[in-house]
A tleap script that builds the chain and sets N, CA, C and O, in Angstrom:
source leaprc.protein.ff14SB
mol = sequence {
  NMET SER ASN ASP ILE SER ASP ASP PRO TRP
  ALA GLN ARG VAL TYR LEU MET TRP LEU ALA
  ARG ASP THR ARG TYR ALA LEU ALA ALA LEU
  THR ALA LEU ILE ALA TYR ALA GLN ASN THR
  PRO VAL PRO PRO ALA ALA TRP VAL CYS PHE
  GLU ASP PHE LEU SER PHE CLEU
}
set mol.1.N position { 0.761 -1.014 -0.003 }
set mol.1.CA position { 0.063 0.025 -0.022 }
set mol.1.C position { 0.861 1.247 -0.014 }
set mol.1.O position { 1.802 1.310 0.776 }
set mol.2.N position { 0.597 2.257 -0.816 }
set mol.2.CA position { 1.465 3.427 -1.088 }
set mol.2.C position { 0.749 4.646 -0.172 }
set mol.2.O position { -0.469 4.736 -0.022 }
set mol.3.N position { 1.532 5.373 0.291 }
set mol.3.CA position { 1.124 6.635 1.056 }
set mol.3.C position { 0.964 7.789 0.022 }
set mol.3.O position { 0.730 8.928 0.426 }
set mol.4.N position { 1.075 7.539 -1.174 }
set mol.4.CA position { 1.054 8.590 -2.184 }
set mol.4.C position { -0.392 9.001 -2.354 }
set mol.4.O position { -1.199 8.125 -2.668 }
set mol.5.N position { -0.822 10.314 -2.168 }
set mol.5.CA position { -2.167 10.753 -2.390 }
set mol.5.C position { -2.704 10.634 -3.714 }
set mol.5.O position { -3.918 10.728 -3.894 }
set mol.6.N position { -1.757 10.399 -4.822 }
set mol.6.CA position { -2.271 10.227 -6.027 }
set mol.6.C position { -2.909 8.913 -6.300 }
set mol.6.O position { -3.627 8.680 -7.273 }
set mol.7.N position { -2.604 8.113 -5.405 }
set mol.7.CA position { -3.108 6.582 -5.449 }
set mol.7.C position { -4.547 6.376 -4.748 }
set mol.7.O position { -5.185 5.324 -4.730 }
set mol.8.N position { -4.902 7.553 -4.200 }
set mol.8.CA position { -6.296 7.395 -3.345 }
set mol.8.C position { -7.134 8.412 -3.747 }
set mol.8.O position { -6.987 9.546 -3.290 }
set mol.9.N position { -8.202 8.083 -4.737 }
set mol.9.CA position { -9.097 9.115 -4.938 }
set mol.9.C position { -9.926 9.775 -3.924 }
set mol.9.O position { -10.320 10.929 -4.090 }
set mol.10.N position { -10.223 9.046 -2.817 }
set mol.10.CA position { -10.970 9.740 -1.572 }
set mol.10.C position { -10.009 10.624 -0.860 }
set mol.10.O position { -10.475 11.653 -0.372 }
set mol.11.N position { -8.722 10.379 -0.725 }
set mol.11.CA position { -7.792 11.328 -0.108 }
set mol.11.C position { -7.613 12.502 -0.973 }
set mol.11.O position { -7.352 13.573 -0.424 }
set mol.12.N position { -7.728 12.441 -2.365 }
set mol.12.CA position { -7.458 13.597 -3.319 }
set mol.12.C position { -8.748 14.282 -3.066 }
set mol.12.O position { -8.650 15.503 -2.938 }
set mol.13.N position { -10.012 13.740 -2.958 }
set mol.13.CA position { -11.311 14.575 -2.937 }
set mol.13.C position { -11.230 15.305 -1.496 }
set mol.13.O position { -11.470 16.509 -1.410 }
set mol.14.N position { -10.933 14.642 -0.535 }
set mol.14.CA position { -10.750 15.307 0.775 }
set mol.14.C position { -9.857 16.519 0.777 }
set mol.14.O position { -10.163 17.623 1.226 }
set mol.15.N position { -8.692 16.169 0.207 }
set mol.15.CA position { -7.591 17.364 0.139 }
set mol.15.C position { -8.055 18.459 -0.636 }
set mol.15.O position { -7.945 19.608 -0.206 }
set mol.16.N position { -8.597 18.192 -1.812 }
set mol.16.CA position { -9.209 19.326 -2.552 }
set mol.16.C position { -10.266 20.170 -1.961 }
set mol.16.O position { -10.302 21.393 -2.092 }
set mol.17.N position { -11.247 19.366 -1.214 }
set mol.17.CA position { -12.369 20.019 -0.512 }
set mol.17.C position { -11.730 21.125 0.571 }
set mol.17.O position { -12.198 22.252 0.729 }
set mol.18.N position { -10.580 20.593 1.283 }
set mol.18.CA position { -10.117 21.344 2.409 }
set mol.18.C position { -9.384 22.600 1.766 }
set mol.18.O position { -9.507 23.754 2.176 }
set mol.19.N position { -8.712 22.250 0.844 }
set mol.19.CA position { -7.969 23.367 0.062 }
set mol.19.C position { -8.907 24.496 -0.547 }
set mol.19.O position { -8.584 25.684 -0.542 }
set mol.20.N position { -10.142 23.997 -1.092 }
set mol.20.CA position { -11.035 24.979 -1.584 }
set mol.20.C position { -11.623 25.772 -0.376 }
set mol.20.O position { -11.777 26.992 -0.427 }
set mol.21.N position { -11.917 25.076 0.629 }
set mol.21.CA position { -12.366 25.727 2.013 }
set mol.21.C position { -11.417 26.766 2.392 }
set mol.21.O position { -11.815 27.923 2.525 }
set mol.22.N position { -10.273 26.473 2.565 }
set mol.22.CA position { -9.231 27.377 2.991 }
set mol.22.C position { -8.940 28.374 2.037 }
set mol.22.O position { -8.418 29.376 2.524 }
set mol.23.N position { -9.122 28.388 0.852 }
set mol.23.CA position { -8.963 29.386 -0.076 }
set mol.23.C position { -10.172 30.479 0.105 }
set mol.23.O position { -10.037 31.702 0.133 }
set mol.24.N position { -11.425 29.708 0.225 }
set mol.24.CA position { -12.555 30.738 0.425 }
set mol.24.C position { -12.311 31.604 1.746 }
set mol.24.O position { -12.477 32.824 1.760 }
set mol.25.N position { -11.888 30.838 2.887 }
set mol.25.CA position { -11.675 31.625 4.064 }
set mol.25.C position { -10.532 32.611 3.905 }
set mol.25.O position { -10.690 33.717 4.422 }
set mol.26.N position { -9.389 32.354 3.252 }
set mol.26.CA position { -8.446 33.306 2.870 }
set mol.26.C position { -9.176 34.473 2.070 }
set mol.26.O position { -8.962 35.626 2.444 }
set mol.27.N position { -9.894 34.279 1.156 }
set mol.27.CA position { -10.431 35.332 0.329 }
set mol.27.C position { -11.297 36.287 1.243 }
set mol.27.O position { -11.191 37.513 1.204 }
set mol.28.N position { -12.183 35.586 2.088 }
set mol.28.CA position { -13.041 36.358 2.957 }
set mol.28.C position { -12.246 37.311 3.822 }
set mol.28.O position { -12.525 38.506 3.910 }
set mol.29.N position { -11.071 36.630 4.565 }
set mol.29.CA position { -10.245 37.510 5.405 }
set mol.29.C position { -9.685 38.616 4.742 }
set mol.29.O position { -9.743 39.741 5.238 }
set mol.30.N position { -9.115 38.373 3.593 }
set mol.30.CA position { -8.513 39.364 2.655 }
set mol.30.C position { -9.517 40.489 2.294 }
set mol.30.O position { -9.097 41.641 2.194 }
set mol.31.N position { -10.818 40.204 2.095 }
set mol.31.CA position { -11.751 41.039 1.600 }
set mol.31.C position { -12.102 42.072 2.782 }
set mol.31.O position { -12.285 43.269 2.562 }
set mol.32.N position { -12.181 41.468 4.104 }
set mol.32.CA position { -12.402 42.103 5.214 }
set mol.32.C position { -11.221 43.023 5.543 }
set mol.32.O position { -11.377 44.140 6.038 }
set mol.33.N position { -10.054 42.500 5.243 }
set mol.33.CA position { -8.847 43.227 5.573 }
set mol.33.C position { -8.867 44.466 4.791 }
set mol.33.O position { -8.623 45.525 5.368 }
set mol.34.N position { -9.140 44.444 3.493 }
set mol.34.CA position { -9.070 45.567 2.430 }
set mol.34.C position { -10.087 46.649 2.936 }
set mol.34.O position { -9.816 47.845 2.834 }
set mol.35.N position { -11.375 46.164 3.533 }
set mol.35.CA position { -12.399 47.046 3.839 }
set mol.35.C position { -11.965 47.711 5.164 }
set mol.35.O position { -12.309 48.883 5.322 }
set mol.36.N position { -11.261 47.113 6.119 }
set mol.36.CA position { -10.689 47.636 7.373 }
set mol.36.C position { -9.676 48.683 6.896 }
set mol.36.O position { -9.567 49.770 7.464 }
set mol.37.N position { -9.026 48.366 5.962 }
set mol.37.CA position { -7.676 49.242 5.622 }
set mol.37.C position { -8.033 50.404 5.177 }
set mol.37.O position { -7.254 51.348 5.309 }
set mol.38.N position { -9.421 50.594 4.492 }
set mol.38.CA position { -9.781 51.905 4.003 }
set mol.38.C position { -10.228 52.916 5.135 }
set mol.38.O position { -10.499 54.079 4.837 }
set mol.39.N position { -10.292 52.505 6.302 }
set mol.39.CA position { -10.649 53.327 7.378 }
set mol.39.C position { -9.276 54.144 8.002 }
set mol.39.O position { -8.168 53.609 7.955 }
set mol.40.N position { -9.457 55.315 8.509 }
set mol.40.CA position { -8.480 55.954 9.153 }
set mol.40.C position { -8.821 56.349 10.501 }
set mol.40.O position { -9.638 57.268 10.571 }
set mol.41.N position { -8.387 55.873 11.592 }
set mol.41.CA position { -6.996 54.982 11.544 }
set mol.41.C position { -7.604 53.515 11.322 }
set mol.41.O position { -8.806 53.278 11.442 }
set mol.42.N position { -6.728 52.645 11.016 }
set mol.42.CA position { -7.211 51.198 10.666 }
set mol.42.C position { -7.416 50.633 12.146 }
set mol.42.O position { -6.591 50.756 13.051 }
set mol.43.N position { -8.679 49.979 12.244 }
set mol.43.CA position { -9.134 49.352 13.381 }
set mol.43.C position { -8.305 48.159 13.704 }
set mol.43.O position { -7.810 47.418 12.855 }
set mol.44.N position { -8.181 48.016 15.103 }
set mol.44.CA position { -7.404 46.764 15.611 }
set mol.44.C position { -7.920 45.453 14.937 }
set mol.44.O position { -7.142 44.540 14.661 }
set mol.45.N position { -9.145 45.395 14.703 }
set mol.45.CA position { -9.693 44.202 14.201 }
set mol.45.C position { -9.164 43.616 12.770 }
set mol.45.O position { -9.266 42.465 12.345 }
set mol.46.N position { -8.615 44.670 12.204 }
set mol.46.CA position { -7.801 44.402 10.814 }
set mol.46.C position { -6.720 43.414 11.204 }
set mol.46.O position { -6.488 42.601 10.309 }
set mol.47.N position { -6.013 43.273 12.284 }
set mol.47.CA position { -5.147 42.454 12.705 }
set mol.47.C position { -5.494 41.010 12.726 }
set mol.47.O position { -4.726 40.076 12.495 }
set mol.48.N position { -6.813 40.950 13.049 }
set mol.48.CA position { -7.471 39.559 13.140 }
set mol.48.C position { -7.418 39.000 11.792 }
set mol.48.O position { -6.944 37.915 11.454 }
set mol.49.N position { -8.041 40.008 10.980 }
set mol.49.CA position { -8.149 39.513 9.507 }
set mol.49.C position { -7.008 39.253 8.762 }
set mol.49.O position { -7.049 38.464 7.818 }
set mol.50.N position { -5.934 39.868 9.105 }
set mol.50.CA position { -4.547 39.683 8.633 }
set mol.50.C position { -4.025 38.471 9.040 }
set mol.50.O position { -3.361 37.851 8.210 }
set mol.51.N position { -4.210 37.920 10.334 }
set mol.51.CA position { -3.797 36.706 10.930 }
set mol.51.C position { -4.485 35.655 10.288 }
set mol.51.O position { -3.826 34.651 10.017 }
set mol.52.N position { -5.685 35.688 9.991 }
set mol.52.CA position { -6.741 34.705 9.545 }
set mol.52.C position { -6.213 34.457 8.063 }
set mol.52.O position { -5.971 33.307 7.694 }
set mol.53.N position { -6.041 35.518 7.244 }
set mol.53.CA position { -5.539 35.546 5.795 }
set mol.53.C position { -4.323 34.604 5.878 }
set mol.53.O position { -4.278 33.562 5.224 }
set mol.54.N position { -3.349 34.999 6.694 }
set mol.54.CA position { -1.976 34.192 6.566 }
set mol.54.C position { -2.272 32.721 7.102 }
set mol.54.O position { -1.707 31.797 6.516 }
set mol.55.N position { -3.036 32.462 8.072 }
set mol.55.CA position { -3.286 31.201 8.504 }
set mol.55.C position { -3.852 30.383 7.431 }
set mol.55.O position { -3.373 29.269 7.215 }
set mol.56.N position { -4.880 30.859 6.703 }
set mol.56.CA position { -5.584 30.187 5.647 }
set mol.56.C position { -4.679 30.020 4.447 }
set mol.56.O position { -4.770 29.001 3.762 }
set mol.57.N position { -3.861 30.919 4.176 }
set mol.57.CA position { -3.070 31.028 3.006 }
set mol.57.C position { -1.979 29.660 2.851 }
set mol.57.O position { -1.213 29.587 1.890 }
savepdb mol mol.pdb
quit
């Protein structure tokens, strides 16, 4: 039995689902960060969005 993900269709499907989910979360965090960054001064909540973006990226 191989540990290579290319040999397991179920593992590929799960991996791609998680990748798509993380990409959506990163995009949502980036969108919120851009909205926060347009305010002066930038609110502290922008840091949470920045950290979320980096985490899901």
